[in-house]
C-alpha positions as CSV (number, residue, x, y, z in Angstrom):
1,M,-24.8,-166.6,-32.9
2,S,-27.8,-165.2,-31.2
3,K,-31.1,-164.8,-33.1
4,T,-33.2,-161.6,-32.8
5,V,-36.7,-161.3,-34.1
6,I,-38.4,-157.8,-34.0
7,M,-42.0,-158.2,-35.0
8,V,-43.5,-155.5,-37.2
9,C,-47.2,-155.4,-36.4
10,A,-49.5,-154.5,-39.3
11,H,-53.2,-154.6,-39.7
12,K,-53.5,-153.3,-43.2
13,Q,-51.6,-153.3,-46.5
14,D,-48.6,-151.0,-46.3
15,E,-44.9,-151.1,-46.7
16,C,-42.9,-152.8,-43.8
17,L,-39.3,-153.5,-43.0
18,N,-39.1,-157.1,-44.0
19,R,-35.6,-158.3,-43.6
20,P,-33.8,-159.8,-40.5
21,P,-34.2,-159.1,-37.7
22,Y,-37.6,-157.6,-38.7
23,M,-40.5,-159.9,-39.3
24,P,-43.9,-158.5,-40.3
25,V,-46.8,-160.0,-38.4
26,Q,-50.5,-159.4,-39.4
27,V,-52.4,-158.7,-36.2
28,G,-56.1,-159.5,-35.8
29,R,-56.0,-162.0,-38.7
30,A,-58.8,-164.0,-37.1
31,V,-61.2,-161.0,-37.5
32,S,-59.9,-159.6,-40.8
33,G,-61.0,-160.4,-44.3
34,V,-57.7,-159.4,-45.7
35,D,-54.6,-161.6,-46.1
36,L,-51.5,-159.3,-46.0
37,G,-49.1,-162.2,-47.0
38,F,-47.2,-162.0,-43.7
39,R,-46.9,-164.3,-40.7
40,T,-50.2,-164.1,-38.8
41,D,-51.2,-164.0,-35.1
42,D,-54.0,-166.6,-35.5
43,T,-51.9,-169.8,-35.5
44,G,-51.2,-172.1,-32.5
45,D,-52.1,-170.7,-29.1
46,N,-53.4,-167.2,-29.8
47,I,-55.8,-164.3,-28.9
48,S,-56.1,-163.0,-32.5
49,A,-59.9,-162.6,-32.3
50,R,-59.5,-160.2,-29.4
51,N,-57.3,-157.8,-31.4
52,R,-59.8,-154.9,-31.2
53,N,-59.3,-154.8,-27.5
54,Y,-55.6,-156.0,-27.3
55,C,-54.2,-154.2,-30.3
56,E,-50.5,-155.2,-30.9
57,L,-50.6,-157.4,-27.9
58,T,-52.1,-160.2,-30.0
59,A,-48.8,-160.4,-31.8
60,H,-47.0,-160.2,-28.4
61,Y,-49.1,-163.1,-27.1
62,W,-48.6,-165.1,-30.3
63,A,-44.8,-164.7,-30.0
64,W,-44.8,-165.7,-26.4
65,K,-46.7,-168.9,-27.0
66,N,-45.4,-169.9,-30.5
67,L,-42.1,-168.2,-31.4
68,K,-39.6,-170.3,-29.6
69,D,-36.4,-170.0,-31.6
70,A,-35.4,-166.4,-30.9
71,D,-32.9,-165.3,-28.2
72,Y,-34.2,-161.7,-28.3
73,I,-37.8,-160.6,-29.0
74,G,-38.9,-157.2,-30.1
75,L,-42.0,-155.4,-31.2
76,N,-42.3,-152.5,-33.6
77,H,-45.1,-151.2,-35.8
78,Y,-45.5,-150.9,-39.6
79,R,-45.2,-147.1,-39.2
80,R,-43.2,-147.0,-36.0
81,Y,-39.6,-148.3,-35.6
82,F,-36.8,-147.8,-33.1
83,D,-33.9,-145.6,-34.2
84,F,-31.2,-147.6,-32.5
85,G,-28.7,-144.8,-33.1
86,S,-30.6,-142.0,-31.4
87,D,-32.0,-141.2,-28.0
88,L,-32.4,-137.5,-28.5
89,C,-36.2,-137.3,-28.4
90,N,-39.2,-139.5,-28.1
91,V,-40.5,-139.3,-31.7
92,V,-39.2,-138.0,-35.0
93,T,-40.9,-138.4,-38.4
94,A,-39.5,-139.5,-41.7
95,G,-41.1,-139.7,-45.2
96,T,-42.0,-143.1,-46.6
97,R,-39.3,-143.2,-49.2
98,E,-36.7,-141.5,-47.0
99,F,-37.2,-144.2,-44.4
100,F,-37.6,-147.4,-46.5
101,D,-34.8,-146.5,-48.9
102,A,-32.4,-146.1,-46.0
103,E,-30.3,-148.6,-44.2
104,H,-31.4,-149.5,-40.7
105,P,-28.5,-151.1,-38.8
106,V,-29.3,-152.7,-35.5
107,P,-26.9,-153.0,-32.6
108,D,-25.1,-156.2,-31.5
109,F,-27.8,-157.3,-29.0
110,D,-25.4,-159.6,-27.2
111,E,-23.3,-156.6,-26.4
112,L,-26.2,-154.3,-25.7
113,F,-27.9,-156.7,-23.3
114,G,-24.7,-157.1,-21.4
115,H,-25.4,-153.5,-20.1
116,F,-29.2,-153.2,-20.4
117,D,-32.3,-155.3,-19.7
118,I,-34.7,-153.8,-22.3
119,V,-34.9,-151.3,-25.1
120,M,-38.0,-149.0,-24.8
121,P,-39.2,-145.8,-26.5
122,K,-37.9,-142.6,-25.0
123,P,-40.8,-141.4,-22.8
124,K,-43.1,-138.6,-23.6
125,V,-43.3,-136.0,-20.8
126,Y,-46.7,-134.9,-19.5
127,A,-47.8,-132.0,-17.4
128,Y,-49.6,-134.3,-15.0
129,N,-49.2,-137.8,-13.6
130,L,-50.1,-140.9,-15.5
131,W,-53.2,-141.6,-13.5
132,C,-54.6,-138.2,-14.5
133,D,-53.5,-138.7,-18.1
134,Y,-55.3,-142.1,-18.3
135,A,-58.5,-140.7,-16.6
136,K,-58.5,-137.7,-19.0
137,C,-58.2,-139.8,-22.1
138,H,-60.0,-143.1,-21.1
139,R,-62.2,-144.4,-18.3
140,E,-60.9,-144.0,-14.8
141,E,-63.0,-146.8,-13.4
142,D,-61.1,-149.3,-15.6
143,L,-57.9,-148.1,-14.1
144,E,-59.3,-148.6,-10.6
145,V,-60.1,-152.2,-11.5
146,L,-56.5,-152.6,-12.9
147,R,-55.0,-151.4,-9.6
148,T,-57.3,-153.7,-7.6
149,V,-56.2,-156.7,-9.7
150,V,-52.5,-155.9,-9.3
151,A,-53.0,-155.6,-5.6
152,E,-54.8,-158.9,-5.4
153,R,-52.7,-161.0,-7.8
154,H,-49.3,-159.4,-7.6
155,P,-49.2,-157.2,-4.4
156,E,-45.4,-156.9,-4.5
157,Y,-45.8,-154.7,-7.6
158,L,-48.2,-152.3,-6.0
159,D,-45.5,-149.8,-4.8
160,A,-44.1,-149.7,-8.4
161,F,-47.7,-149.3,-9.8
162,D,-48.4,-146.3,-7.5
163,W,-45.1,-144.7,-8.3
164,V,-45.6,-145.0,-12.1
165,F,-49.2,-143.7,-11.9
166,F,-49.1,-141.2,-9.1
167,R,-45.5,-139.9,-8.8
168,N,-44.4,-139.9,-12.5
169,N,-45.2,-137.9,-15.6
170,R,-43.3,-139.9,-18.2
171,L,-44.7,-142.6,-20.5
172,S,-43.1,-144.9,-23.0
173,H,-45.8,-145.3,-25.7
174,F,-46.6,-147.9,-28.3
175,N,-45.9,-151.2,-26.4
176,M,-42.5,-151.3,-28.2
177,F,-39.6,-153.1,-26.8
178,V,-36.7,-155.5,-27.4
179,M,-35.6,-157.8,-24.6
180,Q,-34.1,-161.2,-23.9
181,R,-36.2,-164.2,-24.3
182,A,-36.3,-165.3,-20.6
183,K,-37.3,-161.8,-19.6
184,F,-39.9,-161.6,-22.3
185,D,-41.5,-164.9,-21.1
186,A,-41.6,-163.8,-17.5
187,Y,-43.0,-160.4,-18.3
188,S,-45.7,-161.9,-20.6
189,E,-46.8,-164.4,-17.9
190,W,-47.2,-161.4,-15.5
191,L,-48.9,-159.1,-18.0
192,F,-51.5,-161.4,-19.4
193,D,-52.4,-162.8,-16.0
194,I,-53.3,-159.3,-15.0
195,L,-55.0,-158.2,-18.3
196,F,-57.1,-161.4,-18.6
197,E,-58.4,-160.9,-15.0
198,V,-59.2,-157.2,-15.7
199,E,-61.1,-158.3,-18.8
200,R,-63.3,-160.5,-16.7
201,R,-64.3,-157.6,-14.5
202,V,-64.8,-154.7,-16.9
203,E,-67.3,-153.9,-19.6
204,I,-65.6,-153.3,-22.9
205,P,-66.5,-149.9,-24.3
206,S,-68.5,-149.8,-27.5
207,D,-66.4,-146.9,-28.9
208,P,-63.7,-148.5,-31.1
209,V,-61.0,-146.2,-29.8
210,Q,-61.8,-146.8,-26.2
211,A,-62.2,-150.5,-26.8
212,R,-58.4,-150.7,-27.2
213,I,-58.4,-150.8,-23.4
214,F,-55.8,-153.5,-22.8
215,G,-53.3,-152.0,-25.3
216,Y,-53.5,-148.7,-23.3
217,M,-53.1,-150.4,-20.0
218,S,-50.1,-152.5,-21.1
219,E,-48.2,-149.4,-22.1
220,R,-48.3,-148.3,-18.5
221,L,-47.8,-151.9,-17.1
222,L,-44.5,-152.3,-18.9
223,M,-43.2,-149.4,-17.0
224,V,-44.5,-150.9,-13.7
225,Y,-42.8,-154.2,-14.4
226,A,-39.5,-152.6,-15.4
227,R,-39.4,-150.4,-12.3
228,H,-40.2,-153.2,-9.8
229,N,-37.5,-155.4,-11.3
230,R,-35.0,-152.6,-11.5
231,W,-34.4,-153.1,-15.2
232,R,-31.7,-151.1,-16.9
233,I,-33.5,-149.4,-19.7
234,S,-32.0,-148.3,-23.0
235,Y,-34.3,-145.6,-24.2
236,R,-34.4,-145.0,-28.0
237,T,-36.1,-142.6,-30.3
238,V,-39.1,-143.9,-32.3
239,V,-39.2,-143.0,-36.0
240,M,-42.8,-142.4,-37.2
241,V,-43.1,-143.0,-40.9
242,D,-45.4,-140.2,-42.0
243,D,-45.5,-138.1,-45.1
244,R,-47.7,-135.4,-43.5
245,K,-46.5,-134.7,-40.0
246,K,-43.2,-133.3,-39.0
247,K,-41.8,-133.9,-35.5
248,G,-38.3,-133.5,-34.3
249,A,-36.0,-132.4,-31.5
250,A,-37.2,-128.8,-31.2
251,S,-40.8,-129.9,-30.6
252,Y,-39.7,-132.5,-28.0
253,L,-37.4,-130.2,-26.1
254,F,-40.1,-127.4,-25.9
255,H,-42.8,-129.8,-24.6
256,Y,-40.3,-131.5,-22.3
257,A,-39.4,-128.2,-20.6
258,M,-43.0,-126.8,-20.5
259,N,-44.6,-130.0,-19.2
260,N,-42.0,-130.6,-16.5
261,L,-42.5,-127.0,-15.4
262,M,-46.3,-127.5,-15.2
263,Y,-45.8,-130.8,-13.4
264,A,-43.7,-129.1,-10.7
265,V,-46.1,-126.2,-10.3
266,T,-49.2,-128.3,-9.9
267,Y,-47.5,-130.7,-7.4
268,P,-49.7,-129.7,-4.4
269,F,-52.9,-130.3,-6.5
270,R,-52.1,-133.7,-8.0
271,R,-54.1,-136.7,-7.0
272,R,-52.2,-139.0,-4.7
273,S,-52.4,-142.8,-4.7
274,P,-54.9,-144.5,-2.4
275,A,-52.0,-145.9,-0.4
276,R,-50.6,-142.4,0.3
277,G,-53.8,-140.3,0.5
């Protein structure tokens, strides 16, 4: 029988799903003074000390290098989980007790991955392309370095990179996934080769939010990798465990329609990729 491990990344004390296939992992343990009592990302070959810049990718890297006995690898967060029974919208919210007192069945992954290559969050739809989105929220010059590194080290991915960033307005957030072990290994080799080279060429921002640079980049790079390799994607809703906010299908459908309309209207004014002018 195949074994699935879905890491639940946590950086502070909070309730987590902690039963198979879910496995809580404390991220950034090397730079934290708190022991959450979970598996940690600072054993074996690891980048735990770089968590402030790599976010949940320190758990991703740890699993790639050290977690060798799983047939399927996944990543969720302590307050964000896949709803494997829904693909209606990108994010819904659930109260703490509502979520943790409920059953959370998972699919037969052997059967699922007979039809798909990866499970990813249903994308959020923007009114502009992903290059504009990144430049608006972060530093555009870092994205220019990222494109240069992709062009130098993995030029066969440049067309997919330009499509994702310049001809697309949808983004799967959170670096969440489930995939087969062999695909996880190949993707990780590609991803960290790029990010480590970008790290050598950029200055890490001092602002703690902007310092999460490689977590932001990897959200987009997963889409690049999936597109280039023609992966069949099973998109799923993400449940946000939150007692304050309320998000559901109505909000998603409204923004889906409005942002797609704006994206179409602004087509003549959108920035094109360097390759296409």
